[in-house]
C-alpha positions in Angstrom: -24.6 -22.3 6.7 -26.8 -25.4 6.0 -24.3 -28.2 6.6 -21.9 -28.2 9.3 -18.6 -26.8 8.2 -15.8 -29.5 7.6 -12.4 -28.6 6.2 -9.3 -30.6 5.5 -5.5 -30.1 5.2 -4.3 -32.9 3.0 -0.6 -32.8 2.5 1.8 -35.3 0.8 4.4 -36.9 3.2 7.2 -36.0 1.2 9.3 -33.7 3.4 9.1 -30.8 5.7 6.3 -28.4 5.9 6.8 -25.1 4.2 5.3 -22.2 5.9 2.8 -21.8 3.0 1.6 -25.1 4.0 1.1 -24.3 7.6 -0.6 -21.1 6.6 -3.0 -23.2 4.6 -3.6 -25.5 7.9 -4.1 -22.1 9.7 -6.7 -20.5 7.4 -8.5 -23.9 7.3 -8.4 -24.4 11.1 -9.5 -20.7 11.7 -12.3 -20.9 9.4 -13.5 -24.2 11.1 -13.3 -23.0 14.6 -14.9 -19.5 13.7 -18.0 -21.4 12.3 -17.9 -24.0 15.2 -16.9 -26.7 12.3 -14.4 -29.4 12.3 -10.8 -29.6 11.0 -9.5 -32.8 9.3 -5.9 -33.9 8.5 -5.9 -36.4 5.8 -2.5 -37.8 4.5 -2.3 -38.0 0.7 0.3 -40.7 0.2 -0.8 -42.2 -3.1 2.4 -41.4 -4.7 4.5 -44.2 -3.0 7.6 -43.2 -5.2 7.6 -39.8 -3.3 7.0 -41.2 0.0 9.8 -40.0 2.7 10.0 -42.0 6.1 9.3 -39.7 9.1 7.3 -37.0 6.9 3.8 -37.8 8.3 5.2 -37.8 11.9 6.8 -34.4 11.1 3.5 -33.1 9.9 1.7 -34.1 13.0 4.4 -32.6 15.3 4.4 -29.3 13.4 0.4 -29.0 13.8 0.8 -29.8 17.5 3.7 -27.2 18.1 1.4 -24.6 16.4 -1.7 -25.4 18.3 -3.5 -26.4 15.3 -4.8 -29.9 16.3 -7.1 -31.6 14.0 -10.5 -32.9 15.1 -9.9 -36.1 12.8 -6.6 -37.6 11.5 -4.6 -40.6 11.3 -3.6 -40.1 15.0 -6.9 -38.8 16.3 -9.3 -41.1 14.3 -12.9 -40.1 13.4 -16.2 -41.3 11.7 -14.9 -40.8 8.1 -11.5 -43.0 8.1 -9.0 -44.3 7.2 -7.4 -40.8 7.0 -4.3 -42.0 4.9 -5.1 -42.5 1.2 -3.1 -45.5 0.9 -5.5 -47.3 3.3 -8.4 -46.3 1.3 -7.0 -47.9 -1.9 -9.9 -50.3 -2.6 -12.6 -47.7 -2.7 -11.2 -45.6 -5.6 -11.3 -48.2 -8.4 -14.9 -48.3 -8.3 -15.3 -44.5 -9.1 -12.9 -44.7 -12.0 -14.8 -47.8 -13.4 -18.0 -45.6 -13.1 -16.5 -42.9 -15.1 -15.4 -45.4 -17.8 -19.0 -46.8 -17.9 -20.4 -43.0 -18.4 -17.8 -42.4 -21.2 -16.1 -39.8 -19.1 -12.7 -41.8 -18.9 -10.8 -44.4 -20.8 -8.1 -47.1 -20.4 -4.5 -45.9 -21.7 -2.2 -48.6 -22.6 0.9 -46.3 -23.5 4.1 -47.6 -22.0 6.4 -44.9 -20.4 8.8 -45.4 -23.6 5.7 -44.6 -25.8 5.2 -41.5 -24.0 8.8 -40.5 -23.9 8.9 -41.0 -27.7 5.8 -38.9 -28.2 7.2 -36.1 -26.1 10.4 -36.2 -28.3 8.4 -36.1 -31.5 5.9 -33.5 -30.6 7.1 -30.3 -28.5 5.0 -29.7 -25.5 3.2 -32.7 -26.0 -0.1 -33.0 -23.8 -2.2 -36.2 -23.7 -5.4 -34.5 -24.8 -8.2 -34.4 -27.4 -5.5 -33.2 -29.7 -3.3 -36.4 -29.7 -5.5 -39.1 -27.7 -6.5 -40.6 -30.9 -3.1 -41.2 -31.9 -2.1 -43.0 -28.6 -2.9 -46.5 -27.3 -6.1 -46.3 -25.6 -9.6 -47.6 -25.5 -10.8 -44.6 -27.6 -8.4 -45.3 -30.4 -8.2 -49.1 -30.4 -11.4 -51.6 -31.3 -13.4 -53.0 -28.3 -11.9 -56.4 -29.1 -8.3 -55.3 -29.1 -9.1 -53.4 -25.7 -10.9 -56.6 -24.2 -7.9 -58.7 -25.4 -5.4 -56.3 -23.5 -7.4 -56.3 -20.3 -7.8 -60.1 -20.4 -4.0 -60.3 -20.6 -3.8 -58.0 -17.7 -1.7 -55.6 -19.8 -0.7 -52.6 -17.7 -2.9 -49.6 -18.1 -3.9 -46.2 -16.4 -7.3 -44.6 -16.4 -7.5 -41.2 -17.8 -10.3 -38.6 -17.7 -11.8 -37.8 -21.0 -11.9 -34.0 -20.9 -14.5 -32.7 -23.3 -13.7 -30.3 -26.2 -14.8 -26.7 -26.6 -16.4 -26.4 -23.3 -16.0 -23.9 -20.5 -15.6 -25.3 -17.0 -16.1 -22.7 -14.0 -16.2 -22.3 -10.4 -17.0 -19.6 -7.9 -13.9 -19.2 -5.9 -14.6 -17.7 -2.4 -11.4 -15.5 -2.8 -11.2 -14.8 -6.6 -14.8 -14.9 -7.5 -15.9 -16.6 -10.9 -13.0 -18.3 -12.5 -13.4 -20.1 -16.0 -11.3 -22.6 -17.8 -11.3 -23.5 -21.7 -11.2 -27.3 -21.7 -9.2 -27.2 -24.9 -6.4 -26.1 -22.7 -6.8 -29.1 -20.2 -5.1 -32.5 -20.7 -6.7 -35.9 -19.8 -5.0 -36.5 -16.2 -4.3 -39.8 -15.1 -7.0 -40.8 -12.5 -5.9 -44.5 -11.6 -2.1 -45.6 -11.8 -1.0 -48.9 -13.2 -0.5 -50.0 -9.6 -4.2 -49.3 -8.8 -3.4 -46.4 -6.7 -5.3 -43.1 -7.5 -3.7 -40.0 -8.4 -4.3 -36.8 -6.5 -7.1 -35.6 -9.0 -9.5 -38.6 -8.3 -8.6 -39.2 -4.7 -9.1 -35.7 -3.7 -12.6 -35.5 -5.2 -13.7 -39.1 -3.8 -12.4 -38.2 -0.3 -13.8 -34.9 -0.2 -17.1 -36.3 -1.0 -17.0 -39.2 1.4 -15.6 -37.2 4.2 -18.4 -34.6 3.6 -16.0 -31.8 3.1 -17.9 -28.3 2.8 -14.9 -26.0 2.0 -11.6 -26.6 0.2 -8.8 -24.3 0.9 -5.5 -24.8 -0.9 -2.7 -22.7 -2.6 -3.4 -20.6 -5.9 -0.8 -22.8 -7.4 -3.4 -25.8 -7.7 -5.7 -23.3 -9.6 -4.7 -25.1 -12.9 -6.0 -28.6 -11.5 -9.5 -27.0 -10.8 -11.1 -27.8 -14.1 -10.1 -31.5 -13.8 -12.0 -31.6 -10.3 -15.0 -29.8 -11.3 -15.5 -32.1 -14.0 -14.9 -35.2 -11.8 -17.5 -33.6 -9.1 -20.0 -33.1 -12.0 -19.5 -36.9 -13.4 -19.4 -38.5 -10.1 -21.5 -36.8 -7.5 -23.1 -33.5 -9.1 -21.9 -30.2 -8.8 -24.4 -29.2 -6.2 -22.3 -31.6 -3.8 -19.1 -29.8 -4.5 -17.3 -27.9 -1.7 -16.9 -24.3 -2.0 -13.4 -23.4 -3.2 -10.9 -20.8 -1.7 -7.5 -20.6 -3.6 -5.0 -18.8 -1.3 -2.6 -16.3 -2.2 1.0 -17.2 -2.6 3.7 -16.3 -0.1 6.4 -14.5 -2.1 9.9 -14.1 -1.9 11.1 -10.9 0.0 11.4 -9.0 -3.4 8.0 -9.9 -4.4 9.6 -11.8 -7.3 7.8 -15.3 -7.4 7.0 -18.1 -4.8 9.0 -18.2 -1.8 11.1 -21.6 -1.7 13.4 -23.5 0.4 16.3 -22.3 -1.8 15.3 -18.6 -1.0 15.6 -19.4 2.8 19.2 -21.0 2.2 20.4 -18.1 -0.1 18.9 -15.4 2.3 19.7 -17.0 5.6 16.1 -17.6 7.1 14.0 -20.6 7.6 11.1 -21.5 5.5 10.0 -24.8 7.2 8.1 -24.5 10.4 10.5 -27.0 12.5 13.8 -28.6 11.6 13.5 -31.2 8.9 16.0 -34.1 8.6 15.7 -35.6 5.2 16.6 -39.3 5.7 17.3 -39.5 1.6 20.0 -36.7 1.8 21.0 -37.0 5.6 20.4 -33.2 5.6 18.8 -31.1 8.1 16.8 -28.0 7.0 16.4 -25.5 9.8 12.9 -24.5 11.2 11.3 -21.5 12.6 11.1 -23.4 16.0 14.7 -24.2 16.4 15.7 -20.8 15.2 14.0 -19.6 18.4 10.4 -18.6 17.4 7.6 -18.9 19.7 4.5 -20.9 18.1 2.3 -18.1 19.2 4.4 -15.7 17.0 4.6 -18.1 14.2 0.9 -18.3 14.0 0.5 -14.7 14.2 2.9 -13.8 11.6 1.4 -16.3 9.1 -2.2 -15.0 9.7 -0.9 -11.6 8.6 0.5 -13.2 5.2 -2.5 -12.5 3.0 -5.2 -11.6 5.7 -6.0 -8.9 8.1 -9.2 -7.6 9.7 -9.4 -4.3 8.2 -7.8 -2.5 11.0 -4.0 -1.7 11.8 -3.9 -4.4 14.4 -1.1 -6.8 14.0 -1.0 -8.8 17.3 -3.5 -11.7 17.7 -3.9 -14.4 20.2 -5.3 -17.7 18.7 -8.7 -16.7 20.1 -8.6 -13.5 18.6 -7.8 -14.8 15.1 -10.6 -17.3 15.4 -13.2 -14.8 16.6 -12.0 -12.2 13.8 -11.3 -14.4 10.9 -13.2 -14.4 7.7 -12.6 -15.3 4.1 -13.6 -12.0 2.7 -10.5 -10.5 4.3 -8.2 -12.8 2.4 -6.1 -10.9 -0.1 -6.2 -12.0 -3.7 -2.7 -10.9 -4.3 0.6 -12.6 -3.0 2.1 -11.6 0.4 5.9 -10.7 0.6 7.7 -12.6 3.3 9.7 -10.3 5.4 12.2 -11.9 7.9 12.8 -8.9 9.9 9.1 -8.4 10.3 8.7 -12.1 11.5 11.4 -11.5 13.9 9.5 -8.4 15.1 6.5 -10.7 15.8 8.6 -12.9 17.9 10.0 -10.1 19.8 6.7 -8.6 20.7 5.5 -12.1 21.7 8.5 -12.7 23.8 7.5 -9.4 25.7 4.1 -10.5 26.1 4.9 -14.1 27.3 5.1 -15.0 31.0 8.5 -14.9 32.5 8.2 -18.4 34.0 7.1 -20.0 30.5 9.9 -18.0 28.9 12.4 -19.4 31.5 11.3 -23.1 30.5 11.7 -22.2 26.9 15.1 -20.6 27.2 16.6 -23.3 29.7 17.4 -25.8 27.0 19.7 -23.1 25.1 21.6 -22.4 28.5 22.1 -26.1 29.0 23.5 -26.3 25.3 25.8 -23.5 26.0 27.0 -25.2 29.4 25.3 -22.2 31.3 24.4 -23.6 34.8 21.3 -22.2 36.3 21.3 -23.3 40.1 18.0 -21.3 41.0 15.3 -21.6 38.6 13.7 -18.5 40.3 16.7 -16.3 39.6 16.5 -17.4 35.9 12.8 -16.1 35.9 13.9 -12.9 37.2 16.7 -12.4 34.9 14.4 -13.2 32.0 12.1 -10.4 33.0 15.1 -7.9 32.9 16.5 -8.8 29.6 13.5 -9.9 27.3 12.7 -6.5 25.9 16.0 -6.9 24.2 15.5 -10.3 22.6 14.0 -11.1 19.1 14.7 -15.0 19.2 15.1 -17.4 22.0 18.8 -18.0 21.5 19.2 -14.2 22.2 19.0 -14.7 25.8 22.2 -16.5 25.9 24.1 -13.3 25.0 21.6 -11.0 26.8 21.3 -13.1 30.1 24.1 -15.6 30.0 26.5 -13.3 31.8 24.1 -13.2 34.9 25.2 -16.8 35.4 28.7 -16.9 34.1 31.5 -14.2 33.8 31.9 -13.4 30.2 34.9 -14.9 28.6 35.6 -12.1 26.1 35.8 -8.3 27.3 35.5 -5.8 24.6 38.6 -3.8 26.0 39.1 -2.2 22.6 36.0 -0.2 23.3 37.5 1.0 26.6 41.0 1.4 25.8 41.0 4.7 23.7 39.7 6.9 26.6 41.2 4.8 29.4 43.4 6.8 31.8 44.9 6.7 35.3 42.0 8.3 36.9 39.4 5.8 35.6 42.0 2.8 36.8 41.9 4.4 40.5 38.0 4.9 40.4 37.3 1.2 39.6 40.0 0.1 42.1 38.3 2.1 44.6 34.8 0.9 43.7 36.0 -2.8 43.9 37.0 -1.9 47.6 33.7 -0.2 48.3 31.9 -3.5 47.2 34.3 -5.5 49.3 33.5 -3.4 52.4 29.8 -4.1 52.0 30.7 -8.0 51.7 32.6 -7.7 55.0 29.5 -5.9 56.4 27.5 -9.0 55.6 25.9 -7.9 52.4 25.6 -10.3 49.5 24.1 -7.6 47.2 22.4 -4.2 47.3 19.7 -2.3 45.8 20.3 -0.9 42.2 19.3 2.5 43.3 21.8 2.5 46.5 24.5 1.2 44.1 23.9 4.2 41.8 24.0 6.8 44.2 27.2 5.4 45.7 28.8 5.2 42.0 28.0 8.9 41.2 29.4 10.0 44.6 32.5 8.1 43.9 32.9 9.6 40.5 32.5 13.2 41.8 35.2 12.4 44.5 37.5 11.3 41.4 36.6 14.4 39.5 34.9 12.2 36.7 31.6 12.4 35.1 29.4 9.2 35.7 28.6 9.1 32.0 32.5 8.4 31.2 32.5 5.6 33.5 29.0 3.8 32.5 30.4 2.4 29.2 33.6 0.8 30.7 31.6 -0.6 33.6 28.9 -2.0 31.6 31.8 -3.7 29.3 33.5 -5.0 32.6 30.3 -6.6 33.9 28.8 -8.2 30.6 31.6 -8.3 28.0 30.1 -5.7 25.4 28.0 -3.0 24.9 24.4 -4.3 25.6 22.3 -5.5 28.6 19.8 -3.6 30.9 20.8 -0.9 33.4 24.4 -1.6 35.0 23.3 -1.2 38.6 20.3 -3.8 38.1 23.1 -6.1 36.7 25.2 -5.6 39.9 22.3 -6.1 42.1 21.2 -9.3 40.5 24.8 -10.9 40.1 26.0 -10.1 43.6 28.7 -7.9 44.8 31.6 -10.8 44.9 30.9 -11.4 41.2 30.9 -7.8 40.3 34.3 -7.5 42.1 35.7 -10.3 40.4 34.8 -8.9 36.9 36.1 -5.5 37.5 39.5 -7.0 38.6 39.7 -9.4 35.6 39.0 -6.3 33.3 41.6 -4.0 35.1 44.1 -6.6 34.5 43.4 -6.6 30.7 43.5 -3.0 30.7 46.8 -2.3 32.8 
């Protein structure tokens, strides 16, 4: 590639970051790093009516959690700032004025009421070549009237003048050659009455000034492409235009349309990367992070939504994704989101992750549940015993909490139907056996030794070990889960095992 690769993610600070937005960040980031390029974060806050306090910080926090740190941003700075469009406001008008001078844009003086009236009068009204001459603008009015309106500071917007009967096309890196009929494109507003640019003008000007070489965005933006291509043509020349790539949608689990926040609420899974608190509604929308996903798993699963390297491989580190990423492996069709598959990715990453790092991540969940960890090294050991059974970080509470705190509920209903006096006697004697070990100065015993003694005692009581294992497990942990029972006894120590046996026997008697 001739020019240094420069890509950008340009979100509006209007709310939480949908996983589709994070995937756009990821593909930008991977492409930039694969090509030794630069990844830029630019905040598109030109629509002040939709600005939400805290949203920009949320975007930056999300990127930091995912490990997708920009090379240039409002936070990091850079040579092409400012990186907030609201701070770049003075530079846009000159480009809008240039378009007017060239005859590629015009002043429109229509009031909101004028437009509302026209929409009532004409079904599916579009401000375009079909109706522009019936509106109040510098094309339909005389020069004298226009000059007078401007002189009197009459509010106006500047609209692009989309030509009639032309074909506008672009070569999309993912979709190939894409063409648009200009008769189907309306005259978008470029500069608003408050002097702020709309997205259409700002994105083209900023991409040019920031030397963006590739523009990746979701396919829902494809209908805007003809306006942007025309603006590139009029302002800078098509040879200056970045290469476009419109990424496939992330679809609902049934494949029927784009995944939305409402789908997550309806089906019980997150669609935002992190918890988002909306100051306008005082509502919090749960995110993948707070649900218990690891950032490595979240990034991995997003990469697999619309891309693969042509093999059956599914587990990737960030370095592997950077090394293997290419746009020609991005799919054209949408990718169905599968929450169970997402949890599978997380479970696989939990297995891969270092036990010490996992323990640090799990500790806050224990704190929240009031589970006290006195020995951090013990928590690391326990994590290693149970992590193969955990899909999400909160799963460690159920799968490991009993190592630190006796279960408050015992599933005696699963023991009672087959409970008998012989089993009562067996567990009485097992408790006494463990007491004798304590008297001999033992705090715990190896799992293998405990298992041998358990089986010998079962034989003495004319019972099969298999009949006793489930009741023993339930006594120790409260339910039908957990690693090997003798590993549990070894870990929690003999005195705790005795206390749990005695408590359960009281409930069963």
